[in-house]
C-alpha positions in Angstrom: -41.6 -27.8 -27.1 -44.2 -25.0 -27.9 -47.1 -27.5 -27.1 -45.5 -28.4 -23.8 -45.4 -24.7 -22.9 -49.1 -24.4 -23.8 -50.0 -27.3 -21.5 -48.0 -26.0 -18.7 -49.6 -22.5 -19.2 -53.0 -24.0 -19.2 -52.4 -25.9 -15.9 -51.0 -22.8 -14.3 -54.0 -20.8 -15.4 -56.3 -23.5 -14.0 -54.5 -23.5 -10.7 -54.7 -19.7 -10.5 -58.4 -19.8 -11.3 -59.1 -22.3 -8.7 -57.1 -20.5 -6.0 -58.8 -17.2 -7.0 -62.1 -18.5 -5.8 -61.0 -18.4 -2.2 -62.2 -14.8 -2.2 -65.8 -15.7 -2.8 -68.3 -15.9 0.0 -68.1 -19.2 1.8 -64.5 -18.9 2.8 -63.1 -22.4 1.9 -61.6 -23.3 -1.4 -64.9 -24.7 -2.8 -65.3 -26.8 0.4 -66.6 -30.3 0.9 -69.4 -29.8 -1.7 -66.9 -29.4 -4.5 -67.0 -31.9 -7.4 -64.5 -34.7 -6.8 -62.2 -33.8 -9.8 -61.9 -30.2 -8.6 -61.3 -31.3 -5.0 -58.6 -33.8 -6.2 -56.9 -31.0 -8.1 -57.1 -28.8 -5.0 -55.6 -31.5 -2.8 -52.9 -32.0 -5.5 -51.9 -28.3 -5.5 -51.9 -28.3 -1.7 -49.7 -31.4 -1.5 -47.2 -29.9 -3.8 -46.8 -26.6 -2.1 -43.2 -25.8 -1.1 -42.5 -27.1 2.4 -40.8 -23.8 3.5 -44.1 -22.1 4.2 -43.5 -22.5 7.9 -45.3 -20.1 10.1 -42.8 -17.6 11.4 -43.7 -15.2 14.2 -42.5 -11.6 14.0 -42.0 -11.2 10.3 -41.8 -7.6 9.1 -42.3 -6.2 5.7 -39.0 -5.3 4.1 -39.5 -4.9 0.3 -36.6 -4.0 -2.0 -34.5 -5.5 -4.8 -30.8 -6.6 -4.7 -29.1 -6.9 -8.1 -29.9 -5.9 -11.6 -33.1 -7.4 -13.0 -31.3 -8.1 -16.3 -29.2 -10.6 -14.4 -26.0 -8.6 -15.2 -24.8 -8.1 -11.6 -21.3 -9.3 -11.1 -19.8 -10.7 -7.9 -19.5 -8.3 -5.0 -21.3 -5.5 -6.9 -24.7 -5.2 -5.0 -25.5 -5.9 -1.4 -28.5 -6.3 0.8 -29.0 -4.2 3.9 -27.3 -5.2 7.1 -29.1 -7.4 9.5 -27.5 -7.5 13.0 -28.1 -10.7 14.9 -27.4 -10.6 18.7 -26.2 -13.5 20.7 -29.1 -15.8 21.8 -31.3 -14.8 18.9 -32.6 -16.2 15.7 -33.0 -14.3 12.4 -35.4 -15.3 9.6 -35.6 -13.7 6.2 -37.8 -14.4 3.2 -37.1 -13.4 -0.4 -37.6 -14.3 -4.0 -34.4 -15.6 -5.7 -34.5 -14.9 -9.4 -32.2 -17.2 -11.4 -31.2 -16.2 -14.9 -32.8 -18.8 -17.3 -29.6 -18.8 -19.4 -27.3 -19.3 -16.4 -24.7 -22.1 -17.0 -22.9 -21.9 -13.7 -24.0 -23.2 -10.3 -22.6 -20.1 -8.5 -25.0 -17.8 -10.3 -27.3 -17.5 -7.2 -26.6 -15.7 -3.9 -24.2 -15.9 -0.9 -24.8 -15.1 2.7 -21.9 -13.2 4.2 -21.4 -13.3 8.0 -19.3 -10.6 9.6 -18.5 -8.9 12.9 -20.4 -5.8 13.9 -18.6 -3.4 11.5 -19.6 -1.7 8.2 -18.2 -3.5 5.1 -14.8 -2.1 4.4 -14.7 -0.1 7.8 -11.9 -0.1 10.4 -11.7 -3.6 11.9 -14.2 -5.2 9.5 -13.7 -9.0 9.6 -15.6 -11.7 7.9 -16.4 -15.0 9.4 -17.0 -16.2 5.9 -19.6 -16.9 3.2 -22.2 -19.6 2.5 -23.6 -19.8 -1.0 -27.0 -21.5 -1.7 -25.5 -24.0 -4.2 -23.5 -26.9 -2.8 -20.3 -28.0 -4.6 -17.9 -29.8 -2.2 -15.0 -29.7 -4.8 -15.6 -25.9 -5.5 -15.8 -22.8 -3.5 -19.5 -22.8 -2.4 -18.4 -21.7 1.2 -15.2 -19.9 2.2 -13.7 -18.0 5.1 -11.3 -18.5 8.0 -14.3 -19.3 10.4 -16.3 -21.5 8.1 -15.8 -25.3 8.4 -17.1 -26.8 5.1 -17.5 -30.2 6.8 -20.5 -28.7 8.6 -22.5 -28.4 5.4 -25.3 -30.6 4.3 -27.5 -30.1 1.2 -30.3 -31.9 -0.6 -28.8 -30.9 -3.9 -25.1 -31.3 -4.6 -23.2 -30.3 -7.8 -20.0 -32.1 -8.9 -18.7 -29.1 -10.9 -19.8 -25.4 -11.3 -21.1 -26.2 -14.8 -23.5 -28.9 -13.8 -27.2 -28.3 -14.8 -29.7 -27.5 -12.2 -29.0 -24.0 -10.9 -32.6 -23.1 -11.8 -33.7 -25.4 -9.0 -32.4 -22.8 -6.5 -34.8 -20.1 -7.6 -38.1 -19.2 -5.9 -39.2 -18.2 -2.4 -36.2 -18.7 -0.1 -36.4 -18.8 3.7 -33.1 -18.1 5.4 -32.3 -18.4 9.0 -29.4 -17.9 11.3 -29.8 -19.5 14.7 -27.7 -18.4 17.7 -30.1 -19.5 20.4 -27.8 -22.3 21.5 -24.5 -20.9 22.7 -22.7 -24.1 21.9 -23.5 -24.1 18.2 -24.2 -22.0 15.2 -26.8 -23.0 12.5 -27.6 -21.5 9.1 -30.4 -22.8 7.0 -31.6 -21.8 3.5 -34.3 -23.5 1.7 -36.9 -22.9 -1.1 -38.9 -26.1 -0.3 -37.2 -28.0 -3.1 -33.5 -27.5 -2.1 -32.4 -27.2 1.5 -28.8 -26.4 2.6 -27.8 -26.3 6.3 -24.6 -25.4 8.1 -24.4 -26.8 11.6 -21.3 -25.7 13.5 -21.1 -27.7 16.8 -19.1 -24.9 18.5 -19.7 -21.3 19.5 -18.7 -18.4 17.2 -15.5 -16.6 18.0 -16.2 -13.0 18.9 -14.4 -10.9 16.2 -15.5 -7.6 17.6 -12.8 -5.3 19.1 -15.2 -4.7 22.1 -15.5 -8.1 23.8 -18.8 -7.0 25.3 -20.3 -6.7 21.9 -21.3 -10.2 20.8 -23.4 -9.1 17.8 -22.7 -10.4 14.3 -24.0 -9.0 10.9 -25.3 -10.7 7.9 -25.9 -9.5 4.3 -26.7 -11.0 0.9 -24.7 -10.8 -2.2 -26.2 -12.0 -5.6 -24.1 -12.9 -8.7 -25.8 -13.2 -12.1 -29.2 -13.3 -10.3 -31.3 -10.8 -8.4 -33.2 -10.9 -5.0 -36.7 -9.6 -4.3 -36.4 -9.2 -0.5 -39.8 -9.6 1.2 -39.7 -10.1 5.1 -37.4 -10.1 8.1 -37.7 -10.8 11.8 -34.9 -8.3 12.7 -35.2 -4.8 11.6 -32.1 -3.9 9.4 -29.7 -1.0 9.8 -31.5 1.9 8.2 -35.0 0.4 8.8 -37.5 -1.7 6.8 -38.8 -0.6 3.5 -42.6 -0.5 3.1 -44.4 -2.1 0.2 -46.5 0.9 -0.3 -46.0 2.5 -3.8 -43.4 5.1 -4.2 -42.7 8.0 -6.7 -39.4 8.1 -8.5 -37.0 10.9 -7.6 -33.9 10.4 -9.7 -31.9 7.9 -11.8 -28.4 6.8 -12.6 -27.7 5.5 -16.1 -25.8 2.3 -16.7 -24.0 1.0 -19.8 -24.1 4.3 -21.7 -21.9 4.2 -24.7 -19.2 6.9 -25.0 -18.6 6.8 -28.7 -20.4 5.2 -31.7 -19.7 4.9 -35.3 -21.5 7.4 -37.6 -24.4 5.7 -39.3 -25.2 3.4 -36.3 -28.9 2.8 -35.8 -30.2 4.7 -32.9 -31.8 1.5 -31.5 -28.4 -0.1 -31.6 -26.9 2.8 -29.7 -29.4 2.6 -26.7 -30.0 -1.2 -26.6 -27.8 -2.0 -23.6 -28.7 1.0 -21.4 -30.5 0.4 -18.1 -31.0 2.7 -15.1 -31.0 2.5 -11.3 -33.9 4.5 -10.0 -34.1 6.2 -6.7 -37.6 6.3 -5.2 -39.2 7.8 -2.1 -38.1 6.6 1.3 -34.7 5.7 0.1 -35.7 2.7 -2.0 -33.8 2.0 -5.3 -34.3 -0.6 -8.0 -33.0 -1.2 -11.5 -35.1 -0.4 -14.6 -34.6 -2.5 -17.7 -34.0 -1.0 -21.1 -37.6 -1.6 -22.1 -38.9 0.5 -19.1 -37.0 3.6 -20.4 -37.7 6.1 -23.1 -35.0 7.7 -25.3 -34.9 11.0 -27.1 -31.9 11.9 -29.4 -30.7 15.5 -29.3 -28.6 16.3 -32.4 -28.0 14.7 -35.8 -26.6 11.3 -35.2 -25.7 10.9 -38.9 -22.9 13.4 -38.5 -19.7 13.3 -36.6 -19.5 15.2 -33.3 -20.7 15.3 -29.7 -24.5 14.4 -29.3 -26.9 14.0 -26.4 -29.5 11.4 -25.5 -32.3 12.2 -23.0 -33.6 9.2 -21.0 -37.1 9.3 -19.4 -38.6 7.1 -16.8 -42.3 7.4 -15.8 -43.2 4.6 -13.5 -43.7 4.2 -9.8 -42.0 1.5 -7.7 -44.9 -0.8 -8.5 -44.9 0.0 -12.1 -47.8 2.4 -12.3 -47.7 5.8 -14.2 -46.0 8.2 -11.9 -47.0 11.8 -11.1 -43.8 13.4 -12.6 -41.5 11.6 -15.0 -37.8 11.8 -14.3 -35.1 12.4 -16.8 -31.3 12.0 -17.2 -29.0 13.1 -20.0 -25.7 11.7 -21.3 -23.3 12.7 -24.1 -22.0 10.4 -26.8 -19.3 11.0 -29.4 -20.3 10.1 -33.0 -17.0 9.2 -34.7 -15.8 8.0 -38.1 -13.3 5.5 -36.6 -13.6 3.7 -33.2 -10.0 3.3 -32.4 -6.7 5.2 -32.6 -4.8 4.7 -35.8 -1.5 5.6 -37.4 -2.1 6.7 -41.1 -5.3 7.6 -43.0 -8.0 4.9 -43.1 -8.4 5.3 -46.9 -4.7 4.2 -47.4 -3.7 7.6 -48.6 -0.9 8.3 -46.2 2.4 8.5 -48.1 5.8 7.2 -46.9 7.0 8.9 -43.7 3.6 10.8 -43.5 2.4 9.5 -40.2 4.2 8.2 -37.1 3.3 7.1 -33.6 5.0 8.7 -30.6 8.5 7.3 -29.6 8.2 4.6 -27.0 11.1 4.0 -24.6 12.3 0.5 -23.8 14.6 0.1 -20.8 17.6 -2.3 -20.7 16.5 -5.8 -20.1 12.9 -4.9 -21.1 10.7 -6.2 -23.9 7.8 -3.9 -25.0 4.8 -5.9 -26.5 2.4 -4.0 -28.8 -0.8 -5.3 -30.5 -2.6 -3.8 -33.4 -4.4 -4.5 -36.7 -2.5 -3.9 -39.9 -4.4 -2.7 -43.0 -2.7 -2.6 -46.3 -3.5 -1.2 -49.8 -2.0 -4.4 -51.1 0.0 -2.7 -53.9 3.5 -3.7 -52.6 5.2 -5.6 -49.8 6.2 -2.3 -48.2 2.6 -1.0 -47.9 2.5 -2.4 -44.4 3.8 -1.3 -41.0 7.4 -0.3 -40.4 9.3 0.1 -37.0 11.8 3.0 -36.6 14.5 2.5 -34.0 16.3 5.4 -32.3 19.1 5.7 -29.7 18.8 7.4 -26.3 19.7 10.8 -27.9 16.8 10.2 -30.4 19.1 9.8 -33.4 17.7 7.2 -35.8 19.7 4.0 -36.3 17.4 1.5 -38.1 14.1 1.0 -39.9 12.7 -2.4 -40.3 9.6 -3.4 -42.5 7.0 -6.1 -42.1 8.5 -8.0 -45.1 11.9 -8.9 -43.7 13.8 -5.8 -44.9 15.4 -2.8 -43.4 18.2 -0.2 -43.5 20.3 2.1 -41.3 23.6 1.8 -39.4 22.1 -0.3 -36.7 20.4 -2.7 -39.2 23.6 -3.6 -41.0 24.9 -6.1 -38.4 21.5 -7.7 -37.6 20.2 -11.1 -38.6 16.9 -11.0 -40.4 14.8 -14.2 -40.1 11.4 -15.1 -41.7 11.3 -14.5 -45.4 8.0 -16.0 -46.7 7.7 -18.8 -49.3 4.9 -17.0 -51.1 5.1 -13.2 -50.8 1.9 -12.8 -52.8 -0.1 -14.9 -50.3 1.5 -13.0 -47.4 0.7 -9.6 -48.9 -2.9 -10.5 -49.5 -3.2 -11.8 -45.9 -1.8 -8.6 -44.4 -4.9 -6.5 -44.9 -6.6 -6.9 -41.6 -3.8 -8.9 -40.0 -3.6 -9.0 -36.2 -0.1 -8.2 -35.3 1.9 -8.5 -32.1 5.4 -6.9 -32.0 8.1 -7.5 -29.4 10.9 -4.9 -29.1 13.7 -6.0 -26.7 16.4 -3.9 -25.4 19.2 -6.4 -24.6 21.1 -3.8 -22.5 24.4 -4.5 -24.2 24.0 -2.0 -27.1 21.8 -4.3 -29.2 18.1 -4.9 -29.7 15.8 -7.6 -31.1 12.5 -7.1 -33.0 9.9 -9.9 -33.5 6.6 -9.5 -35.3 3.9 -12.2 -35.2 1.3 -11.6 -37.9 -1.9 -13.6 -38.0 -3.2 -13.0 -41.5 -6.9 -12.6 -42.7 -6.5 -16.2 -44.0 -5.7 -17.5 -40.5 -2.2 -18.3 -41.2 0.6 -17.0 -38.8 3.7 -15.3 -40.2 6.7 -14.4 -38.2 9.6 -12.0 -38.9 12.6 -11.4 -36.7 15.4 -8.9 -36.7 18.0 -9.9 -34.1 21.2 -7.9 -33.1 20.3 -4.4 -34.3 23.1 -2.4 -32.8 24.8 1.0 -32.4 22.8 1.7 -29.2 24.4 2.8 -26.0 24.9 0.0 -23.5 22.6 0.2 -20.4 20.6 3.0 -22.0 17.0 3.3 -23.0 16.2 2.7 -26.7 13.2 4.1 -28.5 10.9 2.8 -31.3 7.9 4.1 -33.2 5.6 3.0 -36.0 5.3 4.6 -39.4 3.3 3.6 -42.5 3.2 3.9 -46.4 -0.1 3.6 -48.2 -1.5 1.6 -45.3 -2.5 2.2 -41.7 -2.4 0.4 -38.4 -5.3 0.5 -35.9 -5.0 -0.2 -32.2 -8.2 -2.2 -32.0 -7.2 -5.3 -30.0 -9.9 -5.4 -27.3 -10.3 -7.5 -24.1 -13.9 -7.4 -22.8 -17.3 -6.0 -24.0 -17.1 -2.5 -25.2 -20.2 -1.5 -23.3 -18.4 -2.4 -20.1 -20.7 -5.3 -19.2 -17.8 -7.8 -19.1 -18.3 -10.4 -16.3 -15.6 -11.6 -14.0 -13.1 -14.0 -15.7 -14.9 -14.0 -19.0 -12.3 -12.2 -21.0 -8.5 -12.5 -21.1 -5.7 -11.1 -23.2 -3.1 -13.1 -24.9 -0.2 -14.4 -22.8 2.9 -12.3 -22.3 6.1 -14.3 -21.4 8.7 -12.8 -19.0 12.1 -14.4 -19.2 14.3 -14.8 -16.0 16.0 -11.7 -15.2 14.0 -9.7 -17.7 10.8 -7.5 -17.7 7.9 -7.3 -20.2 5.8 -4.2 -20.7 2.6 -3.4 -22.6 0.3 -0.4 -22.9 -3.5 -0.2 -23.1 -6.4 2.1 -22.6 -8.5 1.1 -19.6 -12.3 1.6 -19.7 -14.5 1.1 -16.7 -18.2 1.4 -15.8 -17.0 3.3 -12.6 -19.2 1.3 -10.3 -16.4 0.0 -8.0 -12.5 0.1 -7.7 -12.3 -3.4 -9.1 -14.1 -2.6 -12.3 -10.6 -2.0 -13.8 -7.8 -4.1 -15.3 -6.3 -7.1 -13.4 -2.9 -8.7 -14.0 -2.9 -12.5 -13.8 0.4 -14.3 -13.1 0.9 -17.9 -14.2 3.6 -20.0 -15.8 4.1 -20.1 -19.6 1.9 -23.3 -20.2 -0.7 -21.9 -17.9 -0.8 -25.0 -15.7 0.0 -23.0 -12.6 -1.6 -19.7 -11.5 0.5 -17.8 -9.0 -1.9 -15.0 -8.3 -4.0 -12.0 -9.4 -3.4 -8.3 -8.7 -5.9 -5.5 -9.2 -5.5 -2.0 -10.4 -6.3 -0.7 -6.9 -3.3 -2.3 -5.0 -5.1 -5.5 -3.9 -4.7 -9.1 -4.8 -4.8 -12.8 -4.0 -3.3 -16.2 -4.7 -0.1 -17.9 -3.5 2.1 -15.1 -4.8 0.2 -12.6 -2.8 -1.3 -14.1 0.4 0.7 -14.8 3.5 3.8 -13.4 1.7 6.1 -11.6 4.2 8.3 -10.3 1.4 5.5 -8.5 -0.5 5.8 -4.8 -0.6 2.8 -2.8 -1.9 2.9 0.8 -2.9 -0.3 1.5 -1.1 -3.5 3.1 -2.2 -4.4 6.5 -3.7 -5.0 9.6 -1.6 -8.5 9.9 -3.1 -10.0 6.7 -4.3 -13.1 8.5 -5.7 -11.0 10.8 -7.8 -8.8 7.8 -9.0 -11.9 5.8 -10.0 -13.4 8.6 -12.0 -10.0 9.1 -13.8 -9.7 5.5 -14.7 -12.2 5.5 -17.6 -10.1 6.2 -20.7 -6.9 6.1 -18.7 -3.7 5.2 -20.5 -2.0 2.3 -18.6 1.4 0.9 -18.9 2.0 -2.4 -17.0 5.5 -3.8 -16.5 6.1 -7.3 -15.1 9.6 -8.2 -13.9 10.9 -11.8 -13.5 13.6 -11.4 -10.9 15.1 -14.7 -11.7 15.1 -15.7 -8.0 11.5 -17.2 -7.7 9.9 -13.7 -7.2 8.2 -11.1 -9.5 7.5 -7.4 -9.4 4.5 -5.5 -11.1 4.5 -1.9 -11.7 1.4 0.0 -13.2 1.5 3.6 -14.4 -1.9 5.0 -15.0 -2.4 8.4 -16.8 -6.0 9.3 -15.8 -8.5 11.2 -18.0 -7.9 14.1 -15.8 -4.2 14.3 -16.9 -3.0 13.1 -13.5 -0.5 10.2 -13.2 -1.3 7.4 -10.7 1.1 4.6 -9.9 0.8 1.1 -8.2 3.4 -1.5 -7.5 3.6 -5.0 -6.1 7.1 -6.0 -5.3 8.3 -9.5 -4.2 5.5 -11.6 -5.4 6.1 -15.2 -4.6 6.5 -17.6 -7.5 7.2 -20.5 -5.3 10.9 -20.8 -6.4 10.0 -21.0 -10.1 11.5 -18.7 -12.8 8.7 -19.8 -15.3 6.6 -16.6 -15.6 4.0 -15.2 -17.9 1.1 -12.9 -17.4 -2.2 -12.0 -19.0 -4.8 -9.1 -18.5 -8.5 -9.5 -17.5 -11.2 -7.1 -16.5 -14.7 -7.0 -14.9 -17.2 -4.3 -15.6 -15.1 -2.6 -18.2 -12.8 -3.3 -21.2 -9.2 -2.6 -22.4 -7.9 -1.6 -25.8 -4.2 -2.2 -26.5 -2.9 1.1 -27.7 0.5 2.8 -27.9 -0.4 5.3 -30.7 0.0 8.0 -28.0 0.0 10.9 -30.4 -0.4 9.1 -33.7 -0.5 11.0 -37.0 1.8 13.8 -35.7 4.0 15.2 -38.3 7.7 14.6 -38.7 10.1 16.3 -41.0 10.5 14.1 -44.0 13.8 12.4 -44.1 15.6 10.8 -47.0 15.2 7.1 -46.7 16.0 4.3 -49.1 13.9 1.3 -49.6 13.6 -1.8 -51.7 10.9 -1.6 -54.5 
């Protein structure tokens, strides 16, 4: 492969050298007196030039970048300017489409969005639809209520969104929207190698509230790629951007870590940081990590709050600027990354550390996930669950090793003794544990613990029929430890908040008919947009059917959500900006109810980093008559950590408790 690269580089250098000679006196590229072999090479290069170099009158310079140059831009995260196309006119645009060399999906290119003459998200904003550059008839390469997919033709068609060949879409793209014929609507996008057209043999419906306004708007949205916009025949809203060089004015940092482990190398701390630079004349573009300089402030080998100064010293064209710009962010250096119950050196004695008490309502199952770390000395050197009644009087304690005590424990059925306790105990140091605490509503409760050991084996313990609770009352549970500790470190997504859409999902949580299931986690977000927070995905238990997806900001889609006259939403927040800022490090509790009648409800309680409580609900989600319901969590541009420590390590008066030794 390296030899092929050298050959390709040599040919490219030759081509550049030949073309460079056009600037010499004489004007032509060598001309008719050139040696035959050179003239043949010139003719070969000319014959292989992209066919989209058509002469277009009225092109104006409009030079700016859309999307992150490290290819990290997710869907609906960055947008071009608005280009307004009046009736009876034709719009041309030219831009360089940069495809990620590592892209494995055909949709990692760009989409053209066509709308009425209203700002995105404004009152009355309506989309005709979207047309992506790739063509996948079985997939979603075009969509919208006013887009007819049968009108599409392309010289490159993909059978699935994982077919190879997305790289063929890159290069200089010429895009046009033709409204000159009142009886049809034509869109064309081509890079000379791939051409896609949309020819609608009917006029566009006017979606503007003012019937006299027949303008439409168009804008571009990249995903996993970036666009270097070059030229346009219509001046965009806000005006064109000159290609003249520009000085930097300010920058916004991206992907900054909030906490790091003590002893982490400085280069590791800063490796994912990029910046969005604001230049003169309102131009912005992303700067890669390599274009930034970093200066640590404080001793990063000690625990505590430190600062990092970031410096950028280039113009828009990459020359040294007149005055470098700086930005500073703070980072916490910690000796443990996640909340834990118990000391991480296994020194916590019996009853020495507890989580907070967690309420479980009648008919509810509360699901928790954590990592169990054991000193390995005895079976009981693992997590324990303490059960309390509504008046907070203790009624039962159960251990990880199928043993317990208390008034409520006496009548329960314990299931799950292990065939080899020695193997089990050795496997429990670092075991991934999921616990299910169910309030049956009749004065009894069930506990189930699924433990995936460090040996890959799954161990299950159950305690069914724990009693002496009040009927139709909340019960409470908490965790305690003995020469062990538990750490809430089950993570969904990348901890630097670079998670792409649909790339990370939690385990599945089953919701039985007539019951509800609850889990708690910490939400982390890059804060870029409202949807860079958790989402709840509803499906059936074997995941063969997806009912729908709802976001943290009271929005959703899918058959459960769309065209559902019974759906009742709580509505949005009074101040979305405040809410979004508060969602980084917010403690979230999500409850999904299976109503048993083919519908479901979702309730989310979000305690923001500002101490304010935010709530969202989705009631009457349509399951199509099914009572088979489960859910999982996903996130884009953030990550979540399952955590119900909520005040871990707080002291409790030591009580006399018996246990098996």
